[in-house]
N, C-alpha and C positions, 0 to 999 in steps of 0.2 A: 556164629549163634551161642546163645547164653543156655547153658544146661535146663538152668531152671524155667526156661521157657519153651522146651521140647517134654512131647509124654509119647514114650514108647509105644507101637501096637504094632500088632502083626493081623493081617485080612486074609483071608481065603487059605489059611495055611501058611503063605509068607515062604520066604526062603529063594525063591528065583529072582533073575535079576535080568533087565531087559531096556533097553533105551526107548524113548520116544521121541519122534519128531515135532519141533514147535511151529505153529502157524503165526504168520502176520497178515495184516490186512491185505487182503488182494493174492496173497500167494505163501507157500512153504517159505520157513525162516531155517534158522540152523536148528542144531541138536542142544536138548536142555536135559540136566539129568535131574531124575525124581526119585527120590530116598523113601519111596514106599518100598517096602522089602520085597516087593513081589514087580519092581517096574526099574531094576538096572540091571545089568548085566556086567561080569568081571572084565569081557573084552572088550566093552563101549567104556567102561571105567578107566581099563588101565588105556587106551587109545588115546581118550580125552587128558589123561595125565601127563602123556608124552607130550601131547600136542601143548599143552599148557606149560609144559619146563622147558621146550623150545620157542615160547613166547609169542605162538601161533595162534594161541586165544587163551582166553580166561574163563573158568569155569567158575561159576557163583555156586556157596551153600548155600540150601534151605531145607527148612522141614519139611517133611513128607506129609502128603493128604493136607497141604495150604492151600485154600482157595484163593487167597488173597495173591500168593508168588504162583501159583501154577494155574494159570488161566481156561485150563479146560477141565478143571473143577468144575469152574465157573459155568462152564459151556454144557457141562451135565446138568447142572441144578438147572438151566435153565430150560434144557431138552425135558426133563423131570416135569417141571411146571407147564412147560407147554402141552406134552402129554398128558398130563394129569387132566389137565382143562378141557379134554376131548372124552373123558370118562371110556375108554374102552373096555369092550364085554366082552372079547375075545381076544387071542394070541395073533392073530390076522388083522384085527383092528387095530391094536397096540402096534405091532409092526409097521401099518399103512400111518397109524399115527407118528410115529419116528420119524419113519420116511417124508412125510410133510412136514414137520417140525425142522426136521434137516435143512429141507430146501428153505426154508424161512431164515436161516439162520445167519448168514454172509452180513448182515448190518451189525450184529450184534457182535461177530467176531472182529469189526472193525473197532467197535468199543472198547472190547478186551485189551485190543491191541495198543489202542491208543493211552491208554491207562496205566500200561507197564511201567515206564520211565518214571511216574511220578510214586507207582508201588515202589519200585526196587529201591527207589533214592532214599524214600522213608525207611525201609528196613536197614540200609547200610548206615545213614544218620542214627538210626535209633540203637546200632551195632546189635542187632539181631533181636531185641527186647522188644516188649508189645509197644505198640504205637496206636495213637489215635484214632485212627479211621479205622478200626477194630471196636472201637468202644459205641457199638450200637446197642441198642436194647429195641425190643418189639414188644409193643403194649397194643393188643386186640383192641379192636370195637366194638363189643359183644351187646347183641340186641338178644336180650333173655327175655322181655315180658312178652312178648309176641309172637304170631305167624303173620301169614299172610293177611289182606283185608278181607272184611266179613264177606264180600263181593266178589271175592276174588274169583270165583266158579270152582271149576274141577279142571283134572288133566295131568299132563307130565313137564308142565314149563318150569319147573323149578330147578333147582339147582341138580346138576347130574341126571335131571329126568326122572325123578322118584317121582309117584304118583301122590295127588292129596284131592281133599274134596272140600272147599272152604265151607259149604254148604251143610255139609253133615260132620263138620268137626274131624273128620280122617287125614291121618299124615303118618301112616305107615311106616314111612321108611325112620320116623323116632324110636318107637310107635307115639303117637298123640291120638288122643277120639275125644268124645264129645264129653266125657268126665273130666277131663284135664282144661277146661276152660269154665271162667268166671258168669258165663251167661245168666245163671241162677243167682248169680249176686251181686249184680248191676243195681242199682235202686235206680235208674234214670228210666224213660217210660222208652227211649228210643235205643237203649244198652251202648250209648257212647256218651263220652262227657259234654256235661249240657252245664254245668256248672262247678266251675273251679273255687268258688269257697266250699266245698262239699268235699273234704279229704276223702271220703268215701267213692265217691264218683272218680275222683281223679284215679285212686288206686284199683278200683275195681272194676271200673268202666271201661269201655274200647277208646283209647286214641286215635282220632280220625279214623274212628272202624277198624283199627288192626285188631283180629281175634285176643282176646287178652287172658294169656296164660295163670292157671290156679296156681301161683307158687307157694301157698301155703301147705299143699301137698307134698308129701314126701316123696312122691315117686317122682313128679313133676322137679321136682330141687333136686334129686337124684339124675334127672336127664342131662339136667343142666350142668352140673357139676363134672358130671361124666363129659362131657363134651369141651368143658373149659380145662377139665387136666389132661385131655388129649392134646392141646395147643400148650400145655406147661411142658408135659414130655417131647415137644420136639423143640423147645427152645423159646416160648414167649420169655417175659419178663413179668407181664402183668395184664392188667385188664382195666379199659373205659367202661363203664356199666352206661350202656344208653339209657335215658329215658327212666333214669333210679326214683325222681319224681314220683314216677307211675307204679310205682312197687312199695311196699311196705317194709320200712327200715328192718324189722326183725327177718323178712323172709329173705333180704340182701345179707343178713348176716349168717343164717343158717347154710345159705348156700357156699358164700364164702368161707364160713368152718369145715366145709368139706373137701376144699381143696387143697392139693397137694403142694409140698414144698417144691421151687424150682429146681429143674433138672441140674444134679452136680457135673453133669458133663461142661457146663457154663458159668455156675453160680456157687459159691462157698455154700456147701454143706449147712442145712438149715434155712435157707433163703426164703421168705414167702414174697409171693406175688404182690405185686404195687396195684393196689384198687384207686381208683378215683371214678368219683359218682357224677353225672350230670345230672344237677338240679337248679332249677331256674328259679332262683329265688329274688325278686326286686322289692319284696315285701308287698304287705295288704292281701293275701292270699293264705287259706289254711292251710299250706304245707312248708314249714320252713328247712332250711338247710340243715339249722343244726340238729335235727332229727337225726341227720345220716353221719355225724361225726365219729361215732365210734365204729363203722365200715371203712374208712380210711379218710382219704383224701376229697373234697366236694369243690365243683366248679364256682368258682366266684365270678358271678356275672355283673356284677356292677362295678369289679374293677374296669374291664373295657367301657363300657359305658360314661362312667364318670372321667375315666383319663381321656377320654374322647371330647368331652366339654372343654377340660383342660388346654388340652394341646390346641384345639380349635380357638380358644378363647371366648368361648359361647357362657352366656351368662354371666357374664364379670369372673369367670375363672381366669386363676392367673398362676403360674410354674411355682411362683410363690408360696402359694396356700398347699404346695405337696410335703411340704416340713415333717405332717405326724400323718403321712399318707399310710394307708394301710387300718388297723383296727380302729385309728384315730378319727378314719372316714365312716366310720361305721360297718365295715369289713368283716366277714368271719376271722375267728383267732388265725394267727399268723401259720401253726403247724398244723390247719386242718384246709387252708385254701390252695385250690390251683389256679392259677393265675393266667390271663391271655389280653392279649389286644383285641384280638377278634376270632372267630372261630367259623365252621364250614356253614352255618347257618346264617349267622346275625351279620356276616359280611354281604349278604343276597340280602337282609332287610327281615329273615325270617328271627323266630329264639326272641332273643332278650337284647334290648340296647338301644333300637331304634336309631335315629339319624346320625347320633353322635359317634357311632363305631366308626373306628379307623380301620380303612382297607388298603390294598397294593395299589388301588387307584390314585388313591392320595399316596403318593410315593414318597414326599418328601415330610410330610406329617405322618406317615406312619414310620418312619423309620426312625422316628425321633420318638414316638409311642414305643417301638421296640425297645430300641435303645436304653430307655429310661425303666423300661418293665425290667430287664437284662441288670443292669446297674444297680436297682434298688432291693433290699436284702426281705421285702414283704413276699411271703405266699412262695409254692414252688410255680417256676415262669415255664409256659409252652408256648414255642414259636408256629406260626402257623405256616404249613405248606401248604400252596395253591397251586391256581393255575388260573390262565386269564381266557374269558367268554367276554364275546361282543354284547355289550348291552343295548336294551331297546327300550326306550322308557315312553310308556304313552301312559297320559296323566299322572306322572309321577312316579308311576310303576314299572321297574324294569320285567318286561315280558319274556324275558331270557333268562329270568333267574331259575330255570330248572335246568338248564345245560349244565351236563355233567364233563368231564374230562375230554380230551381229545381221542376220539374211539377209532377201531378199526368199520369195515362195513358188516361186519357181523355183533358190534357193540361191544366187543373186550376193548379195554386202555391199551393204545400206542403206547409202545416200549419209549419210556423217558430218553431224549436225545441227551448223549454225553460226547462233548466237544474235547477236542485233543488235549486242551488243559486240564480234563477230568470237571469242568464246571457243569 
């Protein structure tokens, strides 16, 4: 291992050493050495050393607390995630949650063991240095402008069962009250957005009846920033700000100014969270994407719509016309644009772009579009990661456009299948 790739640490006192048994799909495997200071014993270390000298086995060296090389770390992470979803409120419920999660883990163990050859080979090929699989940054899709729908009623059906009352605007777990919403500020008779030509309605009224937070209030801004900073503390690299078009640019700026630098456990000192804002601007409305350039990157929805026309050869468009692709086509400045072929909305006919949008259902054309986007220097490219659903068109409309990812009976998303070759 390269010394510059290792970070020494001592946890829970350290100093003791012991051996761990490894698992593999379906049964117990051999032994492996974990260099967490409290997880190796001199007796076993010497035993394994002698066996290696005799040519009976080979002991692979790896750094302590390495989740890629130690599948046990990934197993604990999975269990932690499963138990947290149950929101245990007592030690008994925590223990029962652990037992239940453990009983559901065999399939996950098979996936962990299936990926180990690839991981070990990658580490060996990199000579112990940092390798590409670890270059994964997490950007949270943050919905900070809304709570639930105005007609959402009351109860405890929220995340982790916290109580709420949409009618009285009472959200005690935050807490938000009726003082923290824009009900008295909206200029429409219904309280919802009625006219997209009115910038005040778009930003101060309810989007599809979602309760609209008063982001100009310092208290609300601070609560949102606290939420985002908590995510930064656990390692996220930045945020996609959903429905930014429905927030005043100055309010977004005030909130992002309250954000901490990224966690130095994973990022260089002084690194700032990456911000990109969802602003649908196809022209002809009161709000322009240019108003948001000062806050970070902005989604360029015209990119996918126009590229779809070219790839499909609609309206007389040709690939040869792409010589001045980018700002020459009326797009936003290169250093402000976040570009994509499709996203979670317009792949289903929602949002912006219309029928020209390329999706995975148009496999060959979609590959052409994504390949062009990744090869062309304009904007910062985002590749869509999606899932297939069964479409059912009635009068030209997919009535199944609401279907979410493959899910379990309780509504939770199914674990992604990882094949033996790690695909």
